[in-house]
VOPAGU-2260 file (C-alpha; in pm, 1 decimal, decimal comma):
REM VOPAGU-2260
SITE   aa  ch    i         X         Y         Z
SITE  MET   A    0    8233,9   -3640,5   -5566,7
SITE  ARG   A    1    8120,1   -3997,6   -5602,9
SITE  ARG   A    2    8240,4   -4074,5   -5250,9
SITE  LEU   A    3    8059,3   -3777,4   -5114,2
SITE  ALA   A    4    7738,4   -3876,7   -5291,9
SITE  ILE   A    5    7765,1   -4234,0   -5147,2
SITE  ALA   A    6    7816,6   -4092,2   -4796,4
SITE  VAL   A    7    7512,3   -3868,4   -4821,2
SITE  ALA   A    8    7298,7   -4157,9   -4946,4
SITE  MET   A    9    7406,7   -4376,2   -4652,4
SITE  LEU   A   10    7316,1   -4095,8   -4408,4
SITE  MET   A   11    6976,4   -4068,2   -4564,2
SITE  LEU   A   12    6914,4   -4436,4   -4534,7
SITE  THR   A   13    7005,8   -4446,2   -4167,9
SITE  ALA   A   14    6762,9   -4165,5   -4098,2
SITE  LEU   A   15    6462,3   -4354,9   -4239,8
SITE  PRO   A   16    6382,7   -4575,3   -3932,9
SITE  ALA   A   17    6365,6   -4268,0   -3709,0
SITE  GLN   A   18    6149,1   -4094,8   -3961,0
SITE  ALA   A   19    5902,1   -4384,3   -3973,9
SITE  GLN   A   20    5891,7   -4409,4   -3597,1
SITE  ILE   A   21    5794,8   -4045,1   -3545,0
SITE  LEU   A   22    5543,4   -4045,5   -3826,1
SITE  ALA   A   23    5385,4   -4337,9   -3658,9
SITE  GLN   A   24    5309,6   -4127,5   -3351,4
SITE  PHE   A   25    5020,9   -3955,4   -3530,2
SITE  ASN   A   26    4960,6   -4239,0   -3781,4
SITE  LEU   A   27    5098,8   -4028,6   -4059,2
SITE  PRO   A   28    5184,6   -4217,7   -4383,3
SITE  LYS   A   29    5550,8   -4306,9   -4421,9
SITE  ASN   A   30    5565,9   -4158,1   -4766,8
SITE  LEU   A   31    5424,7   -3826,5   -4660,0
SITE  PRO   A   32    5570,5   -3546,5   -4868,8
SITE  GLY   A   33    5693,2   -3249,7   -4683,0
SITE  ASN   A   34    5946,4   -2967,4   -4660,6
SITE  LEU   A   35    5989,3   -2940,1   -4285,2
SITE  GLY   A   36    6360,0   -2901,6   -4310,0
SITE  GLY   A   37    6424,5   -3099,2   -3997,4
SITE  SER   A   38    6246,1   -2859,4   -3764,9
SITE  ILE   A   39    6000,0   -3141,9   -3683,7
SITE  PRO   A   40    6198,9   -3465,5   -3674,5
SITE  GLY   A   41    6077,5   -3732,7   -3907,4
SITE  LEU   A   42    5873,1   -3507,6   -4135,4
SITE  GLY   A   43    6028,1   -3385,8   -4455,5
SITE  GLY   A   44    6255,4   -3519,2   -4719,9
SITE  GLY   A   45    6151,1   -3328,8   -5035,0
SITE  ASN   A   46    6091,7   -2986,1   -5175,8
SITE  SER   A   47    5855,4   -3038,5   -5471,3
SITE  ALA   A   48    5521,4   -2867,7   -5509,1
SITE  GLY   A   49    5250,5   -2977,7   -5270,6
SITE  LYS   A   50    5482,4   -3078,7   -4993,3
SITE  LEU   A   51    5378,2   -3048,3   -4627,8
SITE  SER   A   52    5548,8   -2742,5   -4477,9
SITE  ASP   A   53    5633,0   -2648,5   -4116,2
SITE  ALA   A   54    5336,0   -2417,1   -4129,4
SITE  ASP   A   55    5097,9   -2690,3   -4246,0
SITE  ALA   A   56    5221,9   -2938,7   -3984,5
SITE  THR   A   57    5175,5   -2689,4   -3708,0
SITE  ALA   A   58    4844,3   -2570,4   -3840,4
SITE  GLY   A   59    4736,0   -2932,1   -3854,4
SITE  LEU   A   60    4817,7   -2988,3   -3490,6
SITE  ARG   A   61    4634,3   -2664,1   -3397,9
SITE  GLU   A   62    4337,6   -2788,9   -3596,0
SITE  ALA   A   63    4349,7   -3126,4   -3413,4
SITE  LEU   A   64    4355,8   -2953,4   -3074,9
SITE  LYS   A   65    4079,4   -2715,7   -3175,2
SITE  VAL   A   66    3856,9   -3007,1   -3287,0
SITE  ALA   A   67    3922,5   -3202,2   -2966,9
SITE  ALA   A   68    3853,5   -2893,3   -2750,3
SITE  GLU   A   69    3530,3   -2799,8   -2930,2
SITE  ARG   A   70    3393,2   -3156,4   -2918,8
SITE  THR   A   71    3485,1   -3193,1   -2557,6
SITE  VAL   A   72    3335,0   -2862,5   -2433,5
SITE  GLY   A   73    3021,8   -2923,9   -2641,8
SITE  GLN   A   74    2980,5   -3267,2   -2491,7
SITE  VAL   A   75    3021,2   -3186,2   -2119,1
SITE  GLY   A   76    2903,3   -2823,3   -2117,7
SITE  LYS   A   77    2536,3   -2897,7   -2158,1
SITE  ALA   A   78    2250,0   -3032,7   -1948,8
SITE  ASP   A   79    2344,8   -3387,8   -1824,8
SITE  GLY   A   80    2687,5   -3357,0   -1977,1
SITE  TYR   A   81    2835,6   -3469,5   -1642,0
SITE  LEU   A   82    2531,4   -3597,8   -1456,8
SITE  LYS   A   83    2423,2   -3863,5   -1705,4
SITE  ASP   A   84    2779,5   -3969,3   -1806,1
SITE  PRO   A   85    2903,8   -4256,1   -1595,6
SITE  ALA   A   86    3263,1   -4187,5   -1708,0
SITE  ILE   A   87    3276,7   -3839,1   -1568,9
SITE  ARG   A   88    2976,7   -3802,9   -1328,0
SITE  ILE   A   89    3091,8   -3618,2   -1020,4
SITE  PRO   A   90    3044,1   -3829,0    -713,3
SITE  LEU   A   91    2998,8   -3721,8    -358,1
SITE  PRO   A   92    3337,5   -3667,7    -184,8
SITE  GLY   A   93    3468,8   -3948,4      27,2
SITE  MET   A   94    3316,9   -3878,3     372,1
SITE  LEU   A   95    2977,1   -3783,3     223,7
SITE  ALA   A   96    2969,6   -4094,3       4,5
SITE  LYS   A   97    3035,4   -4306,2     319,7
SITE  GLY   A   98    2760,0   -4114,6     501,8
SITE  LYS   A   99    2505,2   -4192,4     238,2
SITE  THR   A  100    2452,2   -4529,8     392,2
SITE  LEU   A  101    2379,4   -4370,4     729,5
SITE  LEU   A  102    2137,3   -4124,9     572,8
SITE  GLN   A  103    1960,3   -4404,3     384,0
SITE  ALA   A  104    1899,6   -4580,4     719,8
SITE  VAL   A  105    1713,6   -4271,3     845,0
SITE  GLY   A  106    1531,6   -4184,3     526,6
SITE  GLY   A  107    1771,7   -3911,2     412,1
SITE  ALA   A  108    1900,7   -4067,4      92,3
SITE  GLY   A  109    1714,2   -3811,2    -111,0
SITE  LEU   A  110    1930,9   -3538,6      33,0
SITE  VAL   A  111    2254,7   -3679,5     -92,4
SITE  ASP   A  112    2107,0   -3761,8    -438,4
SITE  ASP   A  113    1990,3   -3404,5    -465,5
SITE  LEU   A  114    2334,3   -3270,9    -364,7
SITE  GLU   A  115    2502,0   -3490,4    -626,3
SITE  THR   A  116    2274,9   -3366,5    -899,3
SITE  ARG   A  117    2341,7   -3000,4    -809,2
SITE  MET   A  118    2713,4   -3058,2    -804,7
SITE  ASN   A  119    2703,5   -3190,8   -1155,6
SITE  ARG   A  120    2483,5   -2906,4   -1267,3
SITE  ALA   A  121    2744,7   -2664,3   -1148,0
SITE  ALA   A  122    3016,5   -2838,7   -1347,5
SITE  GLU   A  123    2803,1   -2830,6   -1661,5
SITE  ALA   A  124    2751,8   -2462,4   -1617,2
SITE  ALA   A  125    3131,9   -2393,9   -1574,9
SITE  ALA   A  126    3255,2   -2610,4   -1860,9
SITE  PRO   A  127    3193,8   -2367,7   -2148,5
SITE  LYS   A  128    3451,6   -2129,2   -1978,3
SITE  ALA   A  129    3712,5   -2379,3   -2094,1
SITE  ARG   A  130    3658,1   -2299,6   -2466,7
SITE  GLU   A  131    3840,3   -1968,8   -2473,9
SITE  ILE   A  132    4114,6   -2097,4   -2251,0
SITE  PHE   A  133    4177,8   -2397,0   -2480,5
SITE  VAL   A  134    4172,1   -2163,0   -2784,6
SITE  LYS   A  135    4441,2   -1944,5   -2627,8
SITE  ALA   A  136    4656,4   -2251,5   -2561,2
SITE  ILE   A  137    4617,2   -2355,9   -2925,0
SITE  THR   A  138    4702,9   -2011,1   -3049,9
SITE  ASP   A  139    5009,1   -1988,5   -2833,1
SITE  MET   A  140    5143,0   -2332,3   -2947,8
SITE  THR   A  141    5491,9   -2295,2   -3091,2
SITE  LEU   A  142    5676,3   -2508,8   -3342,1
SITE  GLN   A  143    5865,0   -2659,1   -3056,9
SITE  ASP   A  144    5539,5   -2755,8   -2891,7
SITE  ALA   A  145    5426,2   -2912,1   -3218,5
SITE  GLN   A  146    5747,6   -3109,3   -3235,8
SITE  GLY   A  147    5702,2   -3233,9   -2882,3
SITE  ILE   A  148    5344,2   -3351,9   -2962,4
SITE  LEU   A  149    5444,4   -3524,6   -3281,0
SITE  SER   A  150    5739,0   -3703,5   -3128,8
SITE  GLY   A  151    5590,7   -3764,0   -2787,1
SITE  PRO   A  152    5362,8   -4027,8   -2646,1
SITE  GLN   A  153    5006,8   -4094,8   -2762,1
SITE  ASP   A  154    4863,7   -3854,2   -2511,0
SITE  ALA   A  155    5113,6   -3579,2   -2580,4
SITE  ALA   A  156    4849,9   -3330,4   -2690,5
SITE  THR   A  157    4643,0   -3393,2   -2377,8
SITE  GLN   A  158    4957,7   -3346,5   -2168,0
SITE  TYR   A  159    5014,6   -3016,5   -2352,9
SITE  PHE   A  160    4664,3   -2905,7   -2264,4
SITE  ARG   A  161    4705,1   -3004,7   -1902,5
SITE  ARG   A  162    5036,9   -2820,1   -1874,1
SITE  THR   A  163    4912,7   -2497,6   -2042,3
SITE  THR   A  164    4549,6   -2474,8   -1928,8
SITE  ASN   A  165    4511,1   -2635,2   -1588,7
SITE  GLN   A  166    4577,0   -2314,4   -1390,1
SITE  PRO   A  167    4379,7   -2075,9   -1613,9
SITE  LEU   A  168    4092,8   -2324,7   -1607,3
SITE  THR   A  169    4097,6   -2349,4   -1230,4
SITE  SER   A  170    4087,0   -1967,4   -1203,0
SITE  ALA   A  171    3809,9   -1923,8   -1460,8
SITE  MET   A  172    3589,1   -2214,2   -1357,1
SITE  ARG   A  173    3603,3   -2184,1    -974,5
SITE  PRO   A  174    3392,5   -1866,3    -946,4
SITE  VAL   A  175    3141,1   -2010,3   -1192,6
SITE  ILE   A  176    3108,1   -2331,8    -999,9
SITE  ASP   A  177    3087,3   -2157,7    -669,0
SITE  GLY   A  178    2820,1   -1912,7    -797,0
SITE  THR   A  179    2624,9   -2185,2    -974,5
SITE  MET   A  180    2630,2   -2399,8    -662,6
SITE  ARG   A  181    2475,2   -2114,1    -472,1
SITE  ASP   A  182    2224,5   -2045,0    -746,6
SITE  VAL   A  183    2106,0   -2406,0    -782,9
SITE  GLY   A  184    2102,7   -2458,1    -407,7
SITE  ALA   A  185    2392,5   -2698,4    -389,4
SITE  LEU   A  186    2560,9   -2519,9    -101,3
SITE  GLN   A  187    2230,9   -2518,8      96,4
SITE  SER   A  188    2190,1   -2890,6       4,9
SITE  TYR   A  189    2537,8   -2959,5     121,5
SITE  ARG   A  190    2469,8   -2787,9     458,5
SITE  ALA   A  191    2149,4   -2992,3     496,7
SITE  VAL   A  192    2339,6   -3312,1     433,5
SITE  THR   A  193    2625,2   -3235,5     669,1
SITE  ASP   A  194    2387,1   -3114,8     941,4
SITE  LYS   A  195    2187,4   -3440,5     911,2
SITE  LEU   A  196    2500,7   -3645,1     922,0
SITE  SER   A  197    2645,1   -3453,7    1214,2
SITE  ALA   A  198    2335,1   -3558,9    1418,5
SITE  LEU   A  199    2405,2   -3927,5    1356,0
SITE  PRO   A  200    2661,5   -4133,8    1546,4
SITE  GLY   A  201    2982,1   -4144,7    1344,5
SITE  GLY   A  202    2836,0   -3916,2    1081,5
SITE  GLY   A  203    3062,5   -3609,9    1102,8
SITE  VAL   A  204    3234,8   -3519,2     776,9
SITE  GLY   A  205    3486,3   -3265,1     907,6
SITE  GLY   A  206    3608,3   -2974,6     702,5
SITE  LEU   A  207    3542,5   -3008,9     335,6
SITE  ASP   A  208    3559,8   -2762,9      43,1
SITE  ILE   A  209    3280,9   -2886,6    -172,9
SITE  THR   A  210    3350,0   -2627,6    -445,9
SITE  ASP   A  211    3714,2   -2752,1    -475,0
SITE  HIS   A  212    3588,6   -3104,8    -499,9
SITE  VAL   A  213    3348,5   -3022,5    -786,6
SITE  LEU   A  214    3612,1   -2810,1    -958,7
SITE  GLN   A  215    3876,6   -3088,1    -964,8
SITE  LYS   A  216    3629,5   -3345,7   -1083,4
SITE  ALA   A  217    3499,4   -3110,3   -1351,7
SITE  LEU   A  218    3862,1   -3067,9   -1484,0
SITE  ASP   A  219    3915,8   -3440,4   -1474,3
SITE  GLY   A  220    3604,5   -3479,7   -1691,1
SITE  LEU   A  221    3728,7   -3229,2   -1949,3
SITE  PHE   A  222    4072,1   -3390,8   -1977,7
SITE  HIS   A  223    3916,2   -3734,0   -1993,2
SITE  TYR   A  224    3744,2   -3641,1   -2319,1
SITE  ILE   A  225    4035,5   -3437,5   -2450,3
SITE  ALA   A  226    4232,8   -3756,8   -2435,4
SITE  GLN   A  227    3964,0   -3957,3   -2603,8
SITE  GLU   A  228    3940,2   -3702,3   -2884,0
SITE  GLU   A  229    4317,9   -3707,9   -2931,4
SITE  ALA   A  230    4323,7   -4083,4   -2955,9
SITE  ALA   A  231    4037,9   -4071,5   -3218,8
SITE  ILE   A  232    4217,4   -3818,2   -3438,6
SITE  ARG   A  233    4531,4   -4020,5   -3422,7
SITE  SER   A  234    4378,7   -4357,8   -3507,2
SITE  ASN   A  235    4035,3   -4304,1   -3666,0
SITE  PRO   A  236    4012,5   -4153,9   -4008,7
SITE  ALA   A  237    3644,1   -4067,4   -3955,6
SITE  ALA   A  238    3741,8   -3838,1   -3673,8
SITE  ARG   A  239    3947,7   -3615,8   -3904,2
SITE  SER   A  240    3662,5   -3388,4   -3979,5
SITE  THR   A  241    3845,7   -3114,0   -4172,3
SITE  GLU   A  242    4047,4   -3106,3   -4491,1
SITE  LEU   A  243    4360,3   -2996,7   -4299,9
SITE  LEU   A  244    4332,2   -3293,0   -4058,4
SITE  LYS   A  245    4295,4   -3531,9   -4351,8
SITE  LYS   A  246    4599,4   -3375,3   -4514,6
SITE  VAL   A  247    4821,6   -3384,9   -4205,2
SITE  PHE   A  248    4697,5   -3708,9   -4040,3
SITE  GLY   A  249    4558,0   -3894,7   -4333,8
């Protein structure tokens, strides 16, 4: 029995570095109590009252993703959420951006500025559609997903969102962007710009799906801030705005 006890102790000691490494992924304290039974590697090692269970750990991750999603949608899905934010402002697509110089030379700079504003307005109108899609992805998160996020890279939660929501977001936001661009006059503005450019030497822009351009940039903006929120929750105690987040990540 003594030999068996010594062997078990040695196995436990060898497991400690791996435990500390995975806990560090979400800046969890190394002495975090838990009763995860090995289902999330690196978390666990006790069964007394108050331990962090599988359910608490998964709920904590869901809470982190929910907070990140709510903050992101709230930030970009409002007036000037894209337009006045240099990090995610949607620019003119390549050929139109190059054509801006030509239009400036003939007094048409205002046309492209107007188009860019209307493009960003369409993205702002479509962004709230992301909320329910993010919520579904959070609800559908499994214990295996939680394990992958805990033991994965620093942007593992953002990668999870990209993997599970990119296609639904594309489907949900495209008609909103397309309709909003019509409503705010962006498509008419686009035609005015391309017609003006086509009349100038070297000003043709060729075939361009302006809705697709706005959609892809709108998605980039969403995931840009999802990543920032994830990083904040991992590293900044002040960003852990609920009791569950403080319990799991504090």
